[in-house]
GUKOLZA-254410 format. One record per residue: residue in three letters; x, y, z of N, C-alpha, C in turn. Coordinates in Angstrom, 2 decimals. Each point is the difference from the previous one (the first is absolute). Example, Ala and Ser with C-alpha at 12.3 -4.5 7.8 and 13.67 -1.06 7.14 Angstrom:
<kedrens>
{"ALA" {13.19 -5.69 7.80} {-0.89 1.19 0.00} {0.90 1.20 0.00}}
{"SER" {-0.35 1.05 -0.72} {0.82 1.19 0.06} {-0.77 1.09 0.73}}
</kedrens>
This chain:
<kedrens>
{"MET" {59.96 119.71 105.23} {-1.24 -0.51 -0.39} {-0.27 0.30 -1.56}}
{"ASN" {-0.53 -1.09 -0.66} {-0.30 0.32 -1.40} {-1.53 0.35 -0.11}}
{"PHE" {-0.18 1.13 -0.73} {-1.37 0.42 -0.14} {-0.48 -0.29 -1.43}}
{"SER" {-1.29 -0.19 -0.14} {-0.57 -0.11 -1.33} {-0.51 1.32 -0.61}}
{"ALA" {-0.12 0.03 -1.22} {-0.45 1.29 -0.57} {-0.97 -0.32 -1.41}}
{"ALA" {-0.66 1.12 -0.21} {-0.79 -0.06 -1.33} {0.06 1.28 -0.58}}
{"VAL" {0.04 0.05 -1.30} {-0.08 1.29 -0.76} {-1.21 -0.09 -0.81}}
{"LEU" {-0.78 0.99 0.14} {-1.32 0.24 -0.76} {0.02 1.21 -0.81}}
{"VAL" {0.15 -0.09 -1.41} {-0.01 1.10 -0.87} {-1.40 0.39 -0.48}}
{"SER" {-0.54 1.23 0.19} {-1.25 0.25 -0.71} {0.24 0.95 -0.97}}
{"SER" {-0.23 -0.44 -1.36} {0.28 0.87 -1.18} {-0.84 -0.51 -1.11}}
{"ASP" {-1.02 0.81 -0.51} {-0.76 -0.46 -1.17} {0.89 -0.34 -1.12}}
{"ARG" {0.93 0.88 -0.25} {0.84 -0.15 -1.25} {0.88 -1.20 0.05}}
{"ALA" {0.62 -0.23 1.21} {0.93 -1.13 0.20} {-0.84 -1.34 -0.05}}
{"ALA" {-1.09 0.05 0.67} {-0.82 -1.19 -0.02} {-0.55 -0.40 -1.44}}
{"ALA" {-0.15 1.06 -0.76} {-0.45 -0.26 -1.43} {1.12 -0.31 -0.86}}
{"GLY" {1.26 0.01 0.42} {1.13 -0.36 -0.83} {0.39 1.18 -0.85}}
{"ILE" {-0.47 1.27 0.28} {0.52 1.13 -0.79} {1.36 0.39 0.27}}
{"TYR" {0.30 -0.25 1.29} {1.58 0.17 0.24} {0.33 -1.00 1.20}}
{"GLU" {1.31 -0.15 0.05} {0.47 -1.07 1.04} {0.09 0.80 1.44}}
{"ASP" {-0.54 -0.77 0.95} {0.23 0.49 1.42} {1.52 0.13 0.31}}
{"LYS" {0.48 1.07 0.51} {1.24 0.17 0.43} {0.11 0.32 1.55}}
{"SER" {-0.98 0.65 0.55} {0.02 0.39 1.38} {-0.10 -1.17 0.89}}
{"GLY" {-0.97 -0.94 -0.40} {-0.15 -1.16 0.85} {1.14 -0.91 -0.03}}
{"LYS" {0.69 -0.16 -1.15} {1.26 -0.85 -0.04} {1.07 0.54 0.71}}
{"ILE" {0.12 1.30 0.09} {0.99 0.63 0.77} {-0.27 -0.25 1.50}}
{"LEU" {-1.25 0.08 0.41} {-0.29 -0.35 1.47} {0.32 -1.37 0.33}}
{"VAL" {-0.26 -0.83 -0.94} {0.27 -1.58 0.18} {1.47 -0.05 0.23}}
{"ASP" {0.85 0.62 -0.79} {1.46 -0.08 0.03} {0.60 0.53 1.38}}
{"LEU" {-0.61 1.14 0.39} {0.38 0.62 1.19} {-0.39 -0.87 1.26}}
{"LEU" {-1.08 -0.61 -0.06} {-0.41 -0.87 1.06} {0.94 -1.24 0.06}}
{"LYS" {0.22 -0.56 -1.05} {0.97 -1.26 -0.08} {1.31 0.39 0.56}}
{"GLU" {0.50 1.20 -0.38} {1.34 0.52 0.39} {-0.05 0.00 1.50}}
{"MET" {-1.13 0.37 0.56} {-0.09 0.15 1.58} {-0.11 -1.40 0.68}}
{"GLY" {-0.43 -1.04 -0.84} {-0.09 -1.34 0.64} {-1.45 -0.42 0.18}}
{"PHE" {-0.80 0.81 -0.64} {-1.50 -0.45 -0.01} {-0.22 -1.05 -0.91}}
{"GLU" {-0.89 -1.01 0.37} {-0.59 -0.97 -0.95} {-1.22 0.61 -0.72}}
{"VAL" {0.16 0.32 -1.27} {-1.10 0.58 -0.71} {-0.90 -1.13 -0.48}}
{"LYS" {-1.14 -0.10 0.60} {-1.01 -1.00 -0.24} {-1.01 0.29 -1.10}}
{"LYS" {-0.17 1.32 -0.21} {-1.05 0.44 -1.02} {0.67 1.28 -0.78}}
{"TYR" {-0.35 0.04 -1.31} {0.27 1.14 -0.83} {-1.12 -0.07 -0.99}}
{"GLN" {-0.88 1.08 -0.03} {-1.05 0.06 -0.91} {-0.27 1.25 -0.52}}
{"VAL" {-0.35 0.12 -1.24} {-0.36 1.26 -0.73} {-1.53 -0.10 -0.23}}
{"ILE" {-0.69 0.98 0.44} {-1.47 -0.05 -0.13} {-0.45 1.39 -0.39}}
{"ALA" {-1.18 0.11 -0.56} {-0.66 1.24 -0.39} {-0.25 0.97 1.17}}
{"ASP" {-0.18 1.18 -0.34} {-0.33 0.93 1.16} {-1.47 -0.12 0.27}}
{"ASP" {-0.38 -1.12 0.70} {-1.32 -0.16 0.39} {-0.22 -0.15 1.50}}
{"TYR" {-0.74 0.79 0.58} {-0.12 0.12 1.43} {-0.25 -1.36 0.72}}
{"GLU" {-0.98 -0.68 -0.50} {-0.37 -1.22 0.52} {1.19 -1.17 -0.03}}
{"GLU" {0.60 0.06 -1.15} {1.04 -0.99 -0.30} {1.24 0.31 0.89}}
{"ILE" {0.30 1.27 0.18} {1.12 0.39 0.85} {-0.36 -0.40 1.49}}
{"LYS" {-1.26 0.41 0.47} {-0.47 -0.34 1.38} {0.17 -1.58 0.15}}
{"ASN" {-0.51 -0.75 -0.89} {-0.15 -1.38 0.19} {1.38 -0.74 -0.03}}
{"LYS" {0.97 0.62 -0.81} {1.42 -0.56 0.00} {0.63 0.25 1.35}}
{"LEU" {-0.20 1.31 0.48} {0.57 0.32 1.31} {-0.46 -0.91 1.17}}
{"ILE" {-1.23 -0.26 -0.03} {-0.67 -0.95 1.04} {0.54 -1.39 -0.15}}
{"GLU" {0.08 -0.49 -1.21} {0.57 -1.36 -0.34} {1.47 -0.11 0.56}}
{"TYR" {0.76 0.91 -0.44} {1.47 -0.04 0.50} {0.14 0.08 1.45}}
{"ALA" {-0.82 0.96 0.75} {0.06 0.08 1.43} {-0.46 -1.34 0.59}}
{"ASP" {-1.04 -0.55 -0.58} {-0.67 -1.28 0.55} {1.05 -1.11 -0.10}}
{"GLU" {1.02 0.10 -1.04} {1.03 -0.98 -0.21} {1.12 0.21 1.06}}
{"LYS" {-0.16 1.02 0.76} {1.08 0.45 1.01} {1.28 0.35 -0.68}}
{"ILE" {-0.14 0.71 -1.11} {1.32 0.55 -0.65} {0.42 1.21 0.81}}
{"SER" {1.14 0.01 0.50} {0.43 1.11 0.89} {-0.03 1.34 -0.49}}
{"LEU" {0.43 0.21 -1.24} {0.05 1.23 -0.55} {-0.64 0.07 -1.43}}
{"ILE" {-0.87 0.94 -0.26} {-0.76 0.12 -1.14} {0.17 1.49 -0.54}}
{"LEU" {0.77 -0.04 -1.09} {0.36 1.30 -0.72} {-0.97 0.04 -1.20}}
{"THR" {-0.51 1.28 -0.23} {-0.79 0.31 -1.05} {0.92 0.96 -0.90}}
{"SER" {-0.37 0.00 -1.28} {0.63 0.98 -0.87} {-1.22 0.51 -0.90}}
{"GLY" {-0.02 1.38 -0.09} {-0.97 0.62 -0.94} {-1.31 0.22 0.79}}
{"GLY" {-0.82 0.89 -0.64} {-1.32 0.32 0.68} {-0.09 0.89 1.11}}
{"THR" {1.12 0.95 0.23} {0.08 0.73 1.09} {-0.13 1.58 -0.29}}
{"GLY" {-0.32 0.27 -1.32} {0.05 1.42 -0.32} {-1.56 0.54 -0.02}}
{"PHE" {-0.09 1.00 -0.90} {-1.30 0.70 -0.02} {-0.97 -0.34 -1.00}}
{"SER" {0.52 -0.94 -0.96} {-0.84 -0.34 -1.11} {-1.31 -0.73 0.35}}
{"LYS" {-0.92 0.01 -0.87} {-1.39 -0.67 0.30} {0.33 -1.52 0.14}}
{"ARG" {0.87 -0.56 -0.47} {0.28 -1.44 0.05} {1.00 -0.42 1.06}}
{"ASP" {0.48 1.03 0.92} {0.82 -0.31 1.06} {-0.70 -0.43 1.20}}
{"PHE" {-0.14 -1.25 0.17} {-0.82 -0.65 1.22} {0.85 -0.72 1.13}}
{"THR" {1.25 -0.12 -0.18} {0.75 -0.83 0.80} {-0.04 0.47 1.55}}
{"ALA" {0.19 1.28 0.05} {-0.04 0.53 1.47} {-1.34 -0.21 0.64}}
{"ASP" {-1.07 0.26 -0.75} {-1.34 -0.20 0.45} {-0.38 -1.33 0.42}}
{"ALA" {0.45 -1.02 -0.86} {-0.24 -1.49 0.33} {0.84 -0.34 1.27}}
{"SER" {1.15 0.49 -0.10} {0.84 -0.28 1.16} {-0.51 0.44 1.34}}
{"LEU" {-0.57 1.30 0.01} {-0.61 0.53 1.23} {-1.17 -0.96 0.51}}
{"GLU" {-0.74 -0.54 -1.08} {-1.02 -0.83 0.42} {0.35 -1.29 0.71}}
{"VAL" {1.26 -0.57 -0.37} {0.34 -1.28 0.52} {0.88 0.10 1.23}}
{"ILE" {0.75 1.09 0.07} {0.85 -0.05 1.33} {-0.88 0.33 1.26}}
{"GLU" {0.66 -0.67 1.02} {-0.55 0.10 1.40} {0.59 1.08 0.81}}
{"LYS" {1.33 0.22 -0.28} {0.56 1.00 0.73} {0.88 0.97 -1.03}}
{"GLN" {-0.16 1.21 -0.02} {0.80 0.85 -0.88} {1.35 0.13 0.58}}
{"THR" {1.05 0.14 -0.84} {1.41 0.26 0.37} {0.44 1.29 -0.83}}
{"PRO" {-0.62 1.15 0.44} {0.28 1.15 -0.86} {1.53 0.45 -0.16}}
{"GLY" {0.79 -0.40 1.10} {1.32 0.46 -0.01} {0.86 -0.45 -1.13}}
{"ILE" {-0.47 -1.19 -0.52} {0.78 -0.50 -1.12} {-0.08 0.80 -1.30}}
{"THR" {-1.37 0.33 -0.28} {-0.17 0.82 -1.25} {0.26 1.41 0.25}}
{"GLU" {0.02 0.48 1.28} {0.46 1.33 0.25} {1.48 0.05 -0.33}}
{"ALA" {0.81 -0.90 0.40} {1.41 -0.07 -0.29} {0.32 -0.03 -1.42}}
{"MET" {-0.77 -0.82 -0.81} {0.08 -0.19 -1.47} {-0.24 1.41 -0.66}}
{"ARG" {-1.17 0.70 0.35} {-0.20 1.31 -0.54} {0.95 1.00 0.33}}
{"TYR" {0.32 0.02 1.33} {0.99 0.99 0.46} {1.40 -0.07 -0.66}}
{"GLU" {0.51 -1.22 -0.04} {1.36 -0.25 -0.59} {-0.24 0.12 -1.44}}
{"GLY" {-1.01 -0.52 -0.71} {-0.21 -0.02 -1.40} {-0.11 1.48 -0.33}}
{"GLY" {-0.51 0.80 0.75} {-0.23 1.44 -0.40} {1.31 0.77 -0.11}}
{"LYS" {0.98 -0.53 0.67} {1.37 0.56 -0.17} {0.66 -0.28 -1.42}}
{"ILE" {-0.52 -1.03 -0.66} {0.31 -0.42 -1.26} {-0.80 0.67 -1.16}}
{"THR" {-1.35 -0.06 0.25} {-0.98 0.70 -0.94} {-1.23 0.35 0.80}}
{"PRO" {-0.42 1.35 -0.30} {-1.21 0.34 0.84} {-1.28 -0.79 -0.45}}
{"LEU" {0.06 -0.81 -1.09} {-1.21 -0.89 -0.28} {-0.18 -0.96 0.93}}
{"ALA" {0.97 -0.42 0.79} {-0.25 -0.93 1.20} {-1.11 0.37 0.81}}
{"TYR" {-0.19 1.26 0.16} {-1.16 0.49 0.91} {-1.39 -0.21 -0.54}}
{"LEU" {0.03 -0.40 -1.26} {-1.35 -0.31 -0.51} {-0.34 -1.43 0.09}}
{"SER" {0.80 -0.79 0.66} {-0.32 -1.53 0.27} {-1.13 -0.04 1.04}}
{"ARG" {-0.98 -0.80 -0.27} {-1.05 -0.38 0.85} {0.29 -1.28 0.74}}
{"ALA" {1.26 -0.55 -0.18} {0.40 -1.31 0.67} {-0.26 -0.14 1.47}}
{"VAL" {-0.46 -1.16 0.24} {-0.19 -0.33 1.54} {0.80 -1.18 0.37}}
{"ALA" {0.08 -0.35 1.22} {0.52 -1.10 0.45} {-0.64 -0.43 1.36}}
{"GLY" {-0.18 -1.33 0.23} {-0.59 -0.38 1.25} {0.02 -1.58 0.10}}
{"ILE" {-0.47 -0.53 1.02} {0.09 -1.29 0.43} {-1.44 -0.83 -0.13}}
{"ARG" {0.02 -1.11 -0.49} {-1.12 -0.88 -0.03} {0.54 -1.33 0.54}}
{"GLY" {-0.59 -0.34 1.07} {0.51 -1.35 0.60} {1.39 0.16 0.41}}
{"GLU" {0.87 -0.84 -0.62} {1.46 0.04 0.30} {0.66 0.51 -1.34}}
{"SER" {-0.69 0.63 -0.87} {0.57 0.49 -1.27} {0.15 1.44 -0.06}}
{"LEU" {1.10 0.62 -0.38} {0.16 1.44 -0.20} {-0.22 0.37 -1.53}}
{"ILE" {-0.86 0.87 -0.25} {-0.32 0.32 -1.39} {0.57 1.36 -0.21}}
{"ILE" {0.79 0.33 -1.10} {0.56 1.34 -0.32} {-0.22 0.30 -1.46}}
{"ASN" {-0.61 1.14 -0.25} {-0.24 0.37 -1.38} {1.29 0.78 -0.38}}
{"PHE" {0.35 -0.45 -1.31} {1.05 0.82 -0.71} {-0.51 0.65 -1.27}}
{"PRO" {0.70 0.98 -0.52} {-0.35 0.53 -1.22} {0.15 -0.94 -1.23}}
{"GLY" {-0.53 0.30 -1.07} {0.09 -0.82 -1.29} {1.33 0.14 -0.67}}
{"SER" {0.85 0.96 0.33} {1.38 0.35 -0.71} {0.95 -0.94 0.59}}
{"ALA" {0.75 -0.61 -0.93} {1.25 -0.86 0.45} {0.92 0.83 0.86}}
{"LYS" {0.37 1.18 -0.49} {0.88 0.90 0.66} {-0.46 0.32 1.36}}
{"ALA" {-1.29 0.30 0.17} {-0.74 0.39 1.23} {0.02 -1.22 1.05}}
{"CYS" {-0.12 -1.13 -0.69} {-0.14 -1.24 0.88} {1.42 -0.25 0.66}}
{"THR" {1.02 0.18 -0.82} {1.36 -0.19 0.59} {0.25 1.04 1.06}}
{"GLU" {-0.24 1.22 -0.29} {0.21 0.97 1.03} {-0.82 -0.20 1.31}}
{"ASN" {-1.17 -0.45 -0.16} {-0.85 -0.07 1.15} {0.45 -1.23 0.73}}
{"PHE" {0.34 -1.04 -0.69} {0.49 -1.17 0.74} {1.18 0.23 0.79}}
{"GLU" {0.87 0.82 -0.47} {1.22 0.44 0.77} {-0.38 0.79 1.19}}
{"ILE" {-1.05 0.75 -0.05} {-0.56 0.73 1.13} {-0.37 -0.81 1.16}}
{"ILE" {-0.69 -1.09 -0.26} {-0.62 -0.89 0.94} {0.94 -1.13 0.44}}
{"ARG" {1.01 -0.30 -0.66} {0.85 -1.11 0.18} {0.49 -0.03 1.37}}
{"PRO" {0.46 1.18 0.65} {0.60 0.04 1.21} {-0.92 -0.47 1.23}}
{"PHE" {-1.33 0.04 -0.20} {-0.91 -0.31 1.10} {-0.89 -1.15 -0.30}}
{"LEU" {0.24 -0.55 -1.20} {-1.06 -1.05 -0.49} {-0.05 -1.24 0.87}}
{"ILE" {1.25 -0.52 0.17} {0.03 -1.37 0.70} {-0.59 0.21 1.44}}
{"HIS" {0.42 1.22 0.70} {-0.48 0.13 1.32} {-1.48 0.13 0.00}}
{"ALA" {-0.70 0.67 -1.02} {-1.35 0.14 -0.11} {-0.65 -1.41 -0.01}}
{"LEU" {0.59 -0.83 -0.92} {-0.65 -1.34 -0.03} {0.17 -0.86 1.11}}
{"GLU" {1.15 -0.01 0.66} {0.28 -0.56 1.28} {-1.03 0.35 1.20}}
{"THR" {-0.21 1.31 -0.01} {-0.96 0.53 1.04} {-1.32 -0.56 -0.27}}
{"ILE" {-0.53 -0.05 -1.24} {-1.40 -0.49 -0.35} {-0.10 -1.47 0.48}}
{"ILE" {1.01 -0.79 -0.08} {-0.21 -1.42 0.50} {0.49 -0.22 1.45}}
{"GLY" {0.43 1.18 0.67} {0.18 -0.22 1.45} {1.45 -0.22 0.37}}
{"ILE" {0.99 0.25 -0.94} {1.40 -0.13 0.35} {0.48 1.52 0.27}}
{"ASP" {0.38 0.16 1.17} {0.46 1.38 0.46} {1.48 -0.03 0.38}}
{"ASN" {0.80 0.43 -0.92} {1.57 0.04 0.18} {0.40 1.44 0.51}}
{"HIS" {-0.90 0.92 0.27} {0.40 1.39 0.35} {-0.56 0.22 1.31}}
</kedrens>
């Protein structure tokens, strides 16, 4: 089955053109490599309402997988995890627990991530860090169970 995907990058500096987004582009490439149809890729400012509204919009469009990059840290402008918590209907903490645990083997900074994951409708939302390197590492952590998670959400049970 082919699943659709969206990548939403929240970064004040990338949105302002101060630097080029790399983390979101890496996620797009990794998704395409897995056979996802990437329907959306957007870079927006670290704005709570805008993040929340984009997540709702993507889920309402029935995009299977919504990955965010950025806004999961401790800074005053890190709102992605908070906005995600507001829109998800079911939390899926095992996903981000795996990302923190396995990421912690690479760098102890992984434990400072406030990333969340959860389901809204038939969409799985997963927060990723803003670092391109961390996005690659975290994607490899979730790759083995990602398709099964998406199949389960839509009612396909192959296990």
